RODO-2510 file (C-alpha; in nm, 4 decimals, decimal comma):
residues 362
     n   res          X          Y          Z
     1     m     2,1439     1,1086    -0,6539
     2     i     2,0500     0,9118    -0,3282
     3     f     2,1329     0,6293    -0,4611
     4     k     2,4923     0,6764    -0,4963
     5     d     2,5463     0,7672    -0,1350
     6     y     2,3396     0,4466     0,0236
     7     n     2,4922     0,1682    -0,0757
     8     p     2,2488    -0,1265     0,0239
     9     l     2,5662    -0,3445     0,1202
    10     e     2,6674    -0,1008     0,4146
    11     k     2,3130    -0,1161     0,5757
    12     k     2,2840     0,2362     0,5547
    13     m     1,9210     0,3570     0,5905
    14     l     1,7867     0,6632     0,4538
    15     q     1,6544     0,9440     0,6831
    16     i     1,5627     1,2831     0,6472
    17     m     1,3387     1,3595     0,9433
    18     d     1,3956     1,1901     1,2925
    19     e     1,1452     1,0776     1,5471
    20     t     1,1086     1,4413     1,6716
    21     g     1,0171     1,5972     1,3533
    22     t     1,3605     1,7405     1,3206
    23     i     1,5446     1,7775     0,9702
    24     v     1,8552     1,5832     1,0150
    25     k     1,9738     1,5889     0,6365
    26     p     1,8701     1,9104     0,5159
    27     e     2,0372     1,8627     0,2137
    28     l     1,8537     1,5842     0,0846
    29     m     1,4887     1,7840     0,1286
    30     p     1,2715     1,6673    -0,1346
    31     d     1,1349     1,9504    -0,3435
    32     l     0,7824     1,9511    -0,1974
    33     t     0,6181     2,2851    -0,1405
    34     d     0,4250     2,3708     0,2114
    35     d     0,0778     2,3056     0,0811
    36     e     0,2055     1,9558    -0,1074
    37     i     0,3496     1,8510     0,2766
    38     k     0,0320     1,9145     0,4337
    39     e    -0,1778     1,7326     0,1535
    40     i     0,0497     1,4607     0,2578
    41     y    -0,0339     1,4790     0,6110
    42     r    -0,3949     1,5118     0,5738
    43     l    -0,3973     1,1789     0,3587
    44     m    -0,2176     1,0168     0,6211
    45     v    -0,4798     1,1188     0,8802
    46     k    -0,7595     1,0356     0,6155
    47     t    -0,5775     0,6676     0,5962
    48     r    -0,5663     0,6465     0,9539
    49     e    -0,9303     0,7523     1,0521
    50     t    -1,0604     0,5597     0,7568
    51     d    -0,8601     0,2554     0,8587
    52     k    -0,9963     0,2926     1,2303
    53     k    -1,3541     0,3064     1,1315
    54     a    -1,3118    -0,0266     0,8955
    55     l    -1,1219    -0,1878     1,1899
    56     m    -1,4831    -0,1072     1,4296
    57     y    -1,6937    -0,1964     1,1540
    58     q    -1,5353    -0,5074     1,1378
    59     r    -1,5179    -0,5836     1,5199
    60     q    -1,9057    -0,5227     1,4853
    61     g    -1,9746    -0,7873     1,2490
    62     r    -2,1020    -0,5142     0,9398
    63     m    -1,7353    -0,5937     0,7379
    64     l    -1,5670    -0,8987     0,6537
    65     t    -1,2220    -0,9973     0,7452
    66     y    -0,9828    -0,6583     0,7181
    67     a    -0,6233    -0,6237     0,6844
    68     p    -0,5194    -0,2833     0,9282
    69     n    -0,2872    -0,0068     0,8130
    70     l    -0,1598     0,1422     1,1283
    71     g     0,1701     0,2570     1,1626
    72     q     0,2315     0,1881     0,7514
    73     e     0,0445     0,5370     0,6607
    74     a     0,3560     0,7028     0,5445
    75     a     0,5282     0,4498     0,3592
    76     q     0,2023     0,4261     0,1359
    77     v     0,1152     0,7740     0,1040
    78     a     0,4513     0,9233     0,0415
    79     s     0,5458     0,6963    -0,2141
    80     a     0,2242     0,7184    -0,4165
    81     f     0,2510     1,0720    -0,3513
    82     a     0,5577     1,0578    -0,6076
    83     l     0,3743     0,8963    -0,8866
    84     e     0,1931     1,0594    -1,1900
    85     k    -0,1039     1,0299    -1,2778
    86     r    -0,0293     0,8370    -1,6024
    87     d     0,1628     0,5694    -1,3816
    88     w     0,0440     0,2288    -1,2475
    89     m     0,0256     0,1071    -0,8999
    90     v     0,0165    -0,2697    -0,8381
    91     p    -0,0961    -0,3123    -0,5006
    92     a    -0,0923    -0,6121    -0,2354
    93     f    -0,4056    -0,5768     0,0085
    94     r    -0,2420    -0,3348     0,2809
    95     e    -0,2150     0,0027     0,0668
    96     l    -0,5202     0,2174     0,1631
    97     g    -0,3074     0,4885     0,2031
    98     a    -0,1605     0,4537    -0,1531
    99     w    -0,5259     0,3822    -0,2723
   100     l    -0,6452     0,7149    -0,1322
   101     t    -0,3585     0,9298    -0,2397
   102     r    -0,4214     0,7927    -0,5987
   103     g    -0,7739     0,8859    -0,5941
   104     a    -0,9746     0,5977    -0,5043
   105     e    -1,3169     0,6625    -0,3950
   106     l    -1,3456     0,5150    -0,0109
   107     e    -1,6694     0,4048    -0,0864
   108     m    -1,5223     0,1208    -0,3374
   109     i    -1,2479     0,0195    -0,0879
   110     y    -1,5251    -0,0320     0,1716
   111     l    -1,7293    -0,2273    -0,0672
   112     y    -1,3818    -0,4521    -0,1078
   113     w    -1,3570    -0,5375     0,2661
   114     y    -1,7699    -0,5653     0,2781
   115     g    -1,7254    -0,8589     0,0562
   116     n    -1,9221    -0,7091    -0,2666
   117     e    -1,7529    -0,7798    -0,6185
   118     f    -1,7851    -0,4212    -0,7010
   119     g    -1,4999    -0,3010    -0,4674
   120     s    -1,2515    -0,4431    -0,7052
   121     y    -1,4048    -0,2433    -0,9737
   122     v    -1,1405     0,0737    -1,0674
   123     p    -1,2159     0,3583    -1,2782
   124     e    -1,0136     0,3202    -1,6266
   125     d    -0,8639     0,6816    -1,5393
   126     l    -0,6950     0,5621    -1,2026
   127     r    -0,4524     0,3269    -1,3299
   128     i    -0,4652     0,0692    -0,9982
   129     l    -0,5218    -0,2861    -1,0398
   130     p    -0,7546    -0,4476    -0,7897
   131     v    -0,6365    -0,5924    -0,4373
   132     s    -0,3925    -0,9117    -0,4575
   133     v    -0,4301    -1,1569    -0,1756
   134     p    -0,1749    -1,4174    -0,3253
   135     i     0,1536    -1,3367    -0,1796
   136     a     0,4266    -1,1863    -0,4440
   137     s     0,2189    -1,3007    -0,7500
   138     h     0,1105    -0,9375    -0,8869
   139     l     0,4755    -0,8348    -0,8817
   140     q     0,4695    -1,0233    -1,2247
   141     h     0,1786    -0,8144    -1,3515
   142     a     0,3791    -0,4981    -1,2242
   143     v     0,6635    -0,5973    -1,4407
   144     g     0,4619    -0,6912    -1,7593
   145     i     0,2671    -0,3618    -1,7533
   146     a     0,5802    -0,1832    -1,7222
   147     w     0,7743    -0,3914    -2,0056
   148     a     0,4482    -0,3542    -2,2051
   149     a     0,4805     0,0298    -2,1662
   150     k     0,8266     0,0201    -2,2450
   151     l     0,7832    -0,1743    -2,5788
   152     q     0,5096     0,0776    -2,7045
   153     g     0,7012     0,3595    -2,6398
   154     k     0,5025     0,5046    -2,3455
   155     d     0,6035     0,7288    -2,0858
   156     e     0,4545     0,5270    -1,7855
   157     v     0,6186     0,3565    -1,4478
   158     a     0,4784     0,0868    -1,2788
   159     i     0,5022     0,0735    -0,9034
   160     t     0,4411    -0,2225    -0,7067
   161     y     0,3489    -0,2955    -0,3286
   162     f     0,4417    -0,5885    -0,1109
   163     g     0,5585    -0,7043     0,2141
   164     d     0,8692    -0,8635     0,3729
   165     g     0,7169    -1,2333     0,3251
   166     a     0,6835    -1,1645    -0,0209
   167     t     1,0533    -1,1654    -0,0892
   168     s     1,0746    -1,5612     0,0107
   169     q     0,8459    -1,6358    -0,2696
   170     g     0,9757    -1,7262    -0,6393
   171     d     0,7607    -1,4559    -0,7742
   172     f     0,9651    -1,1769    -0,6474
   173     s     1,2931    -1,3387    -0,7559
   174     e     1,1532    -1,4049    -1,1275
   175     s     1,0216    -1,0441    -1,1249
   176     m     1,3144    -0,8786    -1,0075
   177     n     1,5188    -1,0931    -1,2511
   178     w     1,2713    -1,0052    -1,5585
   179     a     1,2639    -0,6364    -1,4921
   180     g     1,6026    -0,5793    -1,4403
   181     v     1,7536    -0,7848    -1,7682
   182     y     1,4896    -0,5635    -1,9784
   183     k     1,5186    -0,2578    -1,7784
   184     a     1,1514    -0,2688    -1,7078
   185     p     1,0177     0,0885    -1,5532
   186     t     0,9426    -0,0850    -1,2529
   187     v     0,9722     0,0573    -0,8895
   188     f     0,9589    -0,2373    -0,6222
   189     f     0,8564    -0,1038    -0,3108
   190     c     0,8705    -0,3532    -0,0043
   191     q     0,6938    -0,2234     0,3050
   192     n     0,9112    -0,4211     0,5559
   193     n     0,6705    -0,4156     0,8321
   194     q     0,8875    -0,6919     1,0407
   195     f     0,6315    -0,9711     0,9958
   196     a     0,4890    -1,2105     0,7786
   197     i     0,1829    -1,2735     0,9322
   198     s     0,3544    -1,4139     1,2639
   199     v     0,7023    -1,5096     1,0790
   200     p     0,9633    -1,2226     1,2011
   201     r     1,1865    -1,0392     0,9586
   202     g     1,4861    -1,2142     1,1264
   203     i     1,3931    -1,5413     1,0249
   204     q     1,2116    -1,4466     0,6794
   205     t     1,5821    -1,3912     0,5028
   206     a     1,9410    -1,4236     0,5824
   207     a     2,0140    -1,1289     0,4062
   208     e     2,0908    -0,8183     0,6334
   209     t     1,8570    -0,5984     0,4460
   210     i     1,5847    -0,6637     0,1667
   211     a     1,7075    -0,3908    -0,0310
   212     q     2,0449    -0,5585    -0,0772
   213     k     1,8768    -0,8297    -0,2929
   214     a     1,8656    -0,5568    -0,5609
   215     i     2,2226    -0,6149    -0,6248
   216     a     2,1968    -0,9698    -0,7415
   217     f     1,9473    -0,8531    -1,0034
   218     g     2,1414    -0,5810    -1,1241
   219     m     1,9266    -0,2475    -1,0095
   220     p     1,9679    -0,0036    -0,7244
   221     g     1,8287    -0,1100    -0,4071
   222     i     1,7880     0,1332    -0,0843
   223     q     1,6701     0,0939     0,2591
   224     v     1,4665     0,3996     0,3993
   225     d     1,3119     0,5112     0,7019
   226     g     0,9308     0,4003     0,6390
   227     n     0,7572     0,6381     0,8738
   228     d     0,9432     0,9533     0,7430
   229     i     0,7830     1,0810     0,4293
   230     f     1,0657     1,2743     0,3214
   231     a     1,2962     0,9479     0,2860
   232     v     0,9821     0,7614     0,1473
   233     y     0,8963     1,0556    -0,0974
   234     a     1,2674     1,1438    -0,2060
   235     a     1,3479     0,7734    -0,2593
   236     t     1,0449     0,6891    -0,4463
   237     k     1,0725     1,0156    -0,6276
   238     e     1,4312     0,9302    -0,7927
   239     a     1,3053     0,5912    -0,8462
   240     v     1,0616     0,6820    -1,0754
   241     d     1,2622     0,9488    -1,2641
   242     r     1,5022     0,6809    -1,3282
   243     a     1,2826     0,4405    -1,4479
   244     r     1,0950     0,7125    -1,6847
   245     r     1,4534     0,7949    -1,8477
   246     g     1,4872     0,4033    -1,9182
   247     e     1,7258     0,3566    -1,6539
   248     g     1,5483     0,0438    -1,5188
   249     p     1,4027    -0,0852    -1,2015
   250     t     1,4817     0,0002    -0,8375
   251     l     1,4023    -0,1737    -0,5265
   252     i     1,2834     0,0407    -0,2248
   253     e     1,2772    -0,1417     0,1507
   254     a     1,0891     0,0846     0,3521
   255     y     1,1279    -0,0356     0,6988
   256     t     0,8394     0,0092     0,9168
   257     y     0,5971    -0,1412     1,1550
   258     r     0,2523    -0,2872     1,1578
   259     l     0,1366    -0,1877     1,4694
   260     g    -0,2083    -0,3462     1,4190
   261     a    -0,2292    -0,7210     1,3732
   262     h    -0,2010    -0,8848     1,0380
   263     t    -0,5767    -0,9218     0,9595
   264     t    -0,8701    -0,8880     1,2154
   265     s    -0,8301    -1,2988     1,1899
   266     d    -0,4713    -1,2525     1,3619
   267     d    -0,3947    -1,2020     1,7389
   268     p    -0,0473    -1,0727     1,7446
   269     t    -0,0098    -1,0726     2,1062
   270     r     0,0860    -1,4457     2,0559
   271     y     0,4268    -1,3873     1,8598
   272     r     0,5463    -1,0238     1,9436
   273     s     0,5562    -0,8294     2,2805
   274     n     0,3801    -0,5170     2,3967
   275     d     0,7082    -0,3498     2,4619
   276     e     0,7906    -0,3903     2,0994
   277     v     0,4692    -0,2326     1,9797
   278     e     0,5293     0,0343     2,2267
   279     e     0,8521     0,1275     2,1149
   280     w     0,7816     0,1266     1,7578
   281     s     0,4517     0,3131     1,8330
   282     k     0,6921     0,6282     1,9542
   283     r     0,7772     0,6294     1,6126
   284     d     0,4465     0,7200     1,4487
   285     p     0,4720     0,8598     1,1529
   286     i     0,1585     1,0697     1,1691
   287     d     0,2963     1,1971     1,4999
   288     r     0,6376     1,2811     1,3446
   289     l     0,4949     1,4868     1,0671
   290     k     0,2687     1,6597     1,3020
   291     k     0,5821     1,7657     1,5046
   292     y     0,7271     1,8752     1,1775
   293     l     0,4141     2,1233     1,0652
   294     l     0,3596     2,2460     1,4193
   295     s     0,7439     2,3548     1,4404
   296     k     0,7046     2,5293     1,1114
   297     g     0,3659     2,7208     1,1799
   298     l     0,2096     2,4951     0,9067
   299     l    -0,0482     2,3189     1,1705
   300     t    -0,2176     2,4053     1,4709
   301     e    -0,3869     2,1852     1,7153
   302     e    -0,7419     2,2967     1,6447
   303     e    -0,6744     2,2655     1,2643
   304     e    -0,5457     1,9010     1,3542
   305     a    -0,8569     1,8204     1,5623
   306     q    -1,1134     1,9376     1,2245
   307     i    -0,8907     1,7176     1,0038
   308     v    -0,9551     1,4262     1,2064
   309     e    -1,3188     1,4874     1,2794
   310     a    -1,3706     1,5776     0,8937
   311     y    -1,2073     1,2145     0,7570
   312     g    -1,3933     1,0124     1,0528
   313     k    -1,7348     1,1478     0,9400
   314     l    -1,6176     1,0971     0,5808
   315     a    -1,5748     0,7349     0,6730
   316     e    -1,8781     0,7075     0,8068
   317     e    -2,1159     0,8575     0,5120
   318     a    -1,8896     0,5995     0,3166
   319     f    -1,9909     0,2773     0,4956
   320     k    -2,3688     0,4038     0,5152
   321     y    -2,3792     0,4067     0,1650
   322     v    -2,1823     0,0529     0,1304
   323     e    -2,4853    -0,0990     0,3976
   324     a    -2,7284     0,0753     0,2123
   325     n    -2,5822    -0,0661    -0,1559
   326     g    -2,3414    -0,3348    -0,0689
   327     e    -2,5432    -0,6333    -0,0653
   328     t    -2,4388    -0,9094    -0,3325
   329     q    -2,7054    -0,9969    -0,5501
   330     l    -2,6927    -1,3651    -0,6339
   331     e    -2,6626    -1,3181    -0,9858
   332     d    -2,3396    -1,1432    -0,9413
   333     i    -2,1650    -1,4250    -0,7826
   334     f    -2,1985    -1,5855    -1,1582
   335     k    -2,2202    -1,3281    -1,3956
   336     y    -1,8749    -1,1352    -1,3681
   337     h    -1,6289    -1,4524    -1,4256
   338     y    -1,6598    -1,3422    -1,7967
   339     k    -1,7814    -1,0835    -2,0222
   340     e    -2,0914    -1,3084    -2,0989
   341     m    -2,2033    -1,6196    -1,8753
   342     t    -2,0936    -1,9640    -2,0500
   343     p    -2,3665    -2,2406    -2,0453
   344     q    -2,1928    -2,3762    -1,7665
   345     l    -2,2661    -2,0807    -1,5383
   346     v    -2,6075    -2,0225    -1,6212
   347     e    -2,6784    -2,3962    -1,5351
   348     q    -2,4889    -2,3520    -1,2049
   349     m    -2,6592    -2,0539    -1,1280
   350     e    -3,0243    -2,2134    -1,2375
   351     e    -2,9194    -2,5245    -0,9869
   352     y    -2,8197    -2,3130    -0,6890
   353     k    -3,1647    -2,0835    -0,7552
   354     q    -3,3343    -2,4163    -0,7411
   355     f    -3,1717    -2,5350    -0,4400
   356     l    -3,2606    -2,2028    -0,2494
   357     r    -3,6038    -2,2088    -0,3393
   358     e    -3,6467    -2,5787    -0,2078
   359     r    -3,4874    -2,4411     0,1452
   360     g    -3,7395    -2,1220     0,1122
   361     e    -3,4633    -1,8753     0,0973
   362     i    -3,5545    -1,7251    -0,2367
***
């Protein structure tokens, strides 16, 4: 059991594979087949290539403000890979890899960042809540879902993703406390990417680690190397399993780094150095897994190039669909507040249409 050997007060981070792709803790290697490891790699590359395309489209003025995922692919993909189909995922806004791993269509994701309300629609069989931009408020939704599943005797777990900045919000403490008291089957997954927009983790909290905050709420906490897929998967799988057994929630701190900007409206050069970014670039999660796969003969450079090209084309096709079908209709602004429009909304819509007619815009 990993959690028994990794006391968060000892500031001991779980790492199974180091930056060179070498397995340093073979006794802790999770039960993943070669095909599953390669699938995680493909999902990480898919995340990066679709992320790069989204950033490009935004810079071209073809997409709205976007939150890049560069450098956090391992934390997202490996954690989501540990879930079962029946489990729930409650994301914030920087979980592209987790969305793709859970089976979300790229067109739907791009629609969201394009500004179309249908980008928040999730097919019922996916069990993913829509993007949540307010910091930490969605943690309570995750606990509510998990607690409801427990009350109904359902064999379901809820995982929720958030950043280091969210741990300073009251919603974080309330959610952790409730989950701890009622042993709600919840996995709190903190992507500690070192910055809450421009606020560095060092002045976000006086705690030595975010993981140790779990102790106050009566649950296990663990800090893992967020760029190591094996460490992330192993910790998440154990947290999911113990939640499913009725043993309550877990806090996982994935220690990683946001290599890009907070969003496309952000200029990270104003609050961090290029040297720091360069040092973290050497810990690139995709490069690390690639080295492992190459050393095991599970991947070739040619195959890797084909994977990159294929996902680049997939992203281009997805965005073609979005640009052809993603324009928001005027009525959609009013139609989806409730199942049926209230009289007030109908009146507002007609007033706005009249306003646009007078301006000659419709």
